[in-house]
C-alpha positions in Angstrom: 129.1 105.6 94.2 127.6 106.0 97.7 129.9 106.3 100.7 129.2 105.0 104.1 130.6 106.0 107.4 132.2 103.6 109.8 131.9 103.5 113.6 132.4 101.5 116.7 129.7 99.2 118.0 128.4 101.3 120.9 124.9 102.3 122.1 123.2 99.1 121.0 120.3 98.4 123.5 121.2 95.4 125.6 117.9 93.7 125.3 117.2 90.0 124.9 113.9 89.2 123.2 113.8 85.4 123.5 110.3 85.2 124.8 107.3 86.7 123.0 103.6 86.7 123.7 103.9 88.5 127.1 101.4 91.3 127.7 99.1 90.3 124.9 101.5 90.2 122.0 100.9 88.1 118.9 103.6 87.2 116.4 102.6 88.5 112.9 105.8 87.3 111.3 109.5 86.9 112.1 110.7 90.1 113.8 107.3 91.7 114.0 104.7 91.5 116.8 101.2 92.9 117.2 100.6 94.5 120.6 97.1 93.9 122.0 95.6 95.8 125.0 98.2 98.6 124.6 101.1 96.9 126.4 103.9 94.4 126.1 106.9 93.2 128.2 110.4 93.0 126.9 113.5 92.5 129.0 112.7 93.9 132.4 110.3 96.5 131.3 106.6 96.8 130.4 105.9 99.3 127.6 102.7 101.0 126.8 101.4 104.1 125.1 100.3 106.3 128.0 98.6 108.8 125.7 98.6 111.1 122.7 98.9 114.8 123.2 98.0 117.9 121.2 100.2 120.8 122.4 99.8 124.5 122.2 102.3 127.1 123.4 100.8 127.1 126.9 99.1 123.8 127.5 98.5 120.2 126.4 95.4 118.1 125.8 96.0 114.4 126.1 94.0 111.3 125.6 94.5 107.5 125.8 95.2 105.5 122.6 91.5 104.7 122.4 90.5 108.4 122.5 89.3 108.6 126.1 90.7 111.5 128.2 94.0 111.3 130.1 93.9 114.3 132.4 96.8 113.2 134.6 99.1 113.0 131.6 97.8 116.4 130.3 98.7 118.0 133.6 102.2 116.5 133.5 102.9 117.7 130.0 101.3 121.1 130.6 103.5 121.6 133.6 106.5 120.9 131.4 105.4 123.5 128.8 104.7 126.2 131.3 108.0 125.6 133.3 110.6 124.8 130.6 113.5 125.8 132.8 112.7 123.1 135.4 111.2 120.4 133.2 112.4 117.9 130.6 110.7 119.5 127.6 113.7 120.5 125.6 111.9 122.5 122.9 108.5 123.0 121.4 107.0 124.6 118.3 103.5 124.5 116.7 102.7 123.4 113.2 99.7 124.8 111.4 99.9 123.1 108.1 99.8 119.5 109.3 98.4 117.6 112.2 101.1 117.3 114.8 100.8 114.9 117.7 103.0 113.5 120.5 102.7 109.9 121.6 104.0 109.4 125.2 105.6 106.0 125.8 105.6 104.7 129.4 108.2 102.2 130.4 107.9 100.5 133.8 110.5 98.3 135.4 109.1 94.8 136.1 112.2 93.7 138.0 114.5 96.4 139.5 117.2 93.7 140.1 118.0 93.8 136.4 120.1 96.5 134.8 118.1 99.5 133.6 116.9 99.3 130.0 116.9 102.1 127.6 113.8 103.1 125.6 113.2 101.8 122.1 112.7 103.9 119.1 110.2 104.3 116.3 110.6 102.1 113.2 109.6 104.7 110.6 108.9 104.3 106.9 111.6 105.7 104.7 109.9 108.2 102.5 111.0 109.7 99.2 113.3 112.7 99.4 111.4 116.0 99.1 108.0 114.4 99.6 106.0 114.5 102.8 105.4 111.1 104.4 103.1 111.1 107.4 103.8 109.1 110.5 105.7 108.9 113.8 109.3 109.6 113.8 112.4 109.1 116.0 113.7 112.5 114.9 111.9 115.2 116.9 112.3 118.8 117.5 110.6 118.3 120.9 111.5 115.9 123.6 109.4 115.4 126.7 110.8 113.1 129.4 109.9 112.3 133.0 110.9 109.8 135.6 109.6 108.6 138.9 109.9 105.6 141.2 107.3 103.4 142.8 107.3 102.5 146.5 109.0 99.2 145.6 111.9 101.1 143.9 110.9 100.3 140.3 111.5 103.1 137.8 108.8 104.5 135.6 110.0 106.6 132.6 108.1 108.6 130.0 109.4 109.7 126.6 107.7 111.5 123.7 107.5 110.4 120.1 106.6 113.1 117.6 104.3 112.5 114.6 103.2 114.7 111.7 100.1 113.6 109.7 97.7 114.8 107.1 94.9 116.8 108.7 92.3 114.2 107.7 94.1 111.2 109.3 92.1 110.0 112.3 94.4 107.2 113.6 97.8 105.9 112.8 99.7 102.8 114.0 103.0 103.1 115.9 105.8 100.6 115.3 108.2 100.5 118.2 111.6 99.0 117.6 114.3 97.3 119.7 117.6 95.9 118.7 118.6 92.5 120.3 122.3 92.2 121.2 124.4 91.6 118.2 125.5 88.0 117.6 128.9 87.0 116.2 128.4 84.9 113.0 132.0 83.9 112.4 135.3 84.9 111.0 135.7 84.9 107.2 138.6 85.7 104.9 138.4 89.2 103.7 138.4 88.9 99.9 136.6 89.9 96.8 133.5 87.9 96.2 130.0 87.2 97.7 129.2 86.3 101.3 125.9 85.6 103.1 124.7 86.2 106.6 121.3 85.7 108.2 119.6 85.1 104.8 121.1 88.3 103.2 123.7 88.3 100.5 126.4 90.9 99.9 129.4 91.1 97.5 132.8 92.8 98.2 133.9 94.5 94.9 137.2 96.0 95.9 139.7 96.3 98.8 142.1 99.2 98.4 144.2 102.0 100.0 142.2 105.0 101.0 143.0 108.0 98.7 145.6 110.3 100.1 143.9 113.3 98.4 140.4 114.4 97.7 137.4 114.5 99.9 137.3 112.1 102.9 134.7 109.4 102.5 133.2 108.5 105.8 133.0 109.7 109.4 136.3 109.1 111.2 136.9 108.6 114.9 140.2 110.1 116.0 139.5 110.1 119.8 141.4 107.9 122.2 140.9 104.3 123.4 137.6 105.3 125.0 135.1 108.0 124.2 136.3 111.4 125.2 139.9 110.4 126.1 141.5 112.6 123.5 140.8 116.0 121.8 141.9 115.5 118.2 139.7 116.7 115.5 138.1 114.1 113.2 140.4 115.3 110.3 143.7 114.7 112.2 144.1 111.1 111.2 143.1 109.7 107.8 141.6 106.3 107.2 143.9 103.7 105.6 141.7 101.2 103.8 138.5 101.3 101.7 136.3 98.3 101.3 133.7 98.6 98.5 130.7 96.3 98.5 127.1 96.0 97.3 123.9 94.4 98.4 123.0 91.4 96.3 119.7 90.4 97.9 117.8 90.9 101.1 115.5 88.1 102.3 115.6 89.1 106.0 115.0 92.8 106.5 115.2 92.4 110.3 118.8 91.5 110.3 121.5 94.2 110.4 125.0 93.4 109.2 128.0 94.3 111.3 131.5 94.1 109.9 134.8 94.4 111.8 138.4 94.0 110.5 140.5 91.2 111.9 144.1 90.0 111.6 145.3 86.6 110.3 144.4 85.0 113.6 140.8 86.3 113.4 141.3 88.8 116.2 139.5 92.1 115.7 141.7 95.2 115.3 140.1 97.2 118.0 142.6 100.0 118.2 145.4 101.2 115.9 148.2 103.8 116.1 148.7 106.8 113.9 150.2 104.6 111.2 147.2 102.2 111.1 149.1 99.4 112.9 147.0 97.3 115.3 147.8 98.2 118.9 148.1 95.3 121.5 145.3 95.5 124.0 147.7 95.5 126.9 149.4 98.7 125.6 146.1 100.4 125.1 144.9 99.5 128.6 148.2 100.7 130.1 147.9 104.1 128.3 144.3 104.4 129.4 145.1 103.7 133.1 148.0 106.3 133.0 145.8 108.9 131.3 142.4 109.0 133.0 139.9 111.2 131.3 139.8 114.9 132.4 137.7 117.2 130.3 139.6 119.6 128.0 140.9 122.2 128.2 142.3 121.2 131.6 144.2 118.3 130.0 145.3 118.5 126.4 146.6 115.0 126.1 146.3 113.3 122.7 145.8 109.6 122.6 148.3 107.6 120.5 145.5 105.2 119.7 142.1 105.4 118.0 139.3 103.2 116.8 140.1 101.0 113.8 136.5 101.3 112.7 133.6 99.0 112.1 130.6 99.1 109.8 126.9 98.6 110.4 124.6 98.2 107.3 120.8 98.3 107.7 118.7 96.7 104.9 116.0 99.2 105.8 118.2 101.8 104.0 120.1 99.7 101.4 119.0 97.3 98.7 120.2 95.7 95.5 119.1 98.9 93.7 121.5 101.1 95.7 124.9 101.9 94.3 128.0 100.3 95.8 128.9 101.3 99.4 132.4 102.4 100.4 133.4 101.8 104.0 136.6 103.3 105.3 138.8 101.8 108.0 141.9 103.0 109.9 143.7 99.6 109.6 146.4 99.4 106.9 145.4 97.2 103.9 148.2 94.8 104.7 146.7 94.0 108.1 143.2 93.4 106.8 143.2 89.7 106.5 139.9 88.6 107.8 136.5 90.0 108.7 134.2 89.3 111.7 130.6 89.3 110.7 127.8 90.0 113.3 124.1 90.3 113.0 121.8 92.5 115.0 118.2 91.4 115.1 115.5 94.0 114.9 112.3 93.3 116.8 109.2 95.5 116.0 106.2 95.9 118.3 103.2 97.3 116.5 100.5 99.3 118.4 97.8 99.1 115.7 95.3 101.7 116.7 96.6 105.1 118.0 93.8 107.7 117.8 95.0 111.2 116.7 91.9 112.9 118.0 90.1 112.6 121.4 86.6 111.1 121.6 83.8 113.6 121.3 
């Protein structure tokens, strides 16, 4: 049986993708868009592939996605390699067995009045364990980043995406992914049986107390009512309830399921005390105001509250062929009356032709 960690919904990119077709984008199918002319607009940013770079230990050679030279980008990346103490190149190594390239994504604010928008990430193919799968990846040992502002005050940001390919591969598409804000799909009774959301079907197999002995199943958040407001270790507080479920069928791979525990009134159990009892929001707020965050070890306060837990399940990694999933929550079983389901929509922008070698 496979276990799954639970976590709070944080860090989701606040991006609305209600309008498509801007910046030469065509819709291939629901959730996937083909980028033409190397740029598209989403939210308050225009995104483009500024270039592809081949790096050595002392310099970089860069070219545009069509293979033509990009000397300005090459100078920017070379400066980062040669002056690592003052640049945003966090680390770098050279691979001799495979073709290693870095795609540099450029994001330009189109309207500075809006809130800044974070970069997207690569939608990578999930390969078989132990087998090399070529392609771009969001997990990188190197990270080049740079920022500047135009005269109008708009921010321009660059960020690198690493890719490893077979030596004979000449070009490779890049699939750039955003998450639209999650949408509440309703409150449902937490009970054994099947449920559907956004075209996908799941089944709850069991609802039980978390074992008091044996290995912990999940990643547990024992910090206080906001990130960093306590200094407990993750093992200080055990979870209280395990929910076991399985994937029945996936018809919409672009929809990610979110699950939160709610009480009999349908109100989410945001925070609980050490016994797994839901804490009234006013009590949590009162404690937070009285204990503003100061980095340990100056203050060794321990928060009496911690996250109740929530789950996020991505069809990209789970299917009907997978074994059941166990999600652990801090809320006591007696308080788990309902569940709040949310869906997060994945939008993928495909740059179809990214050359891995410069033109001769």
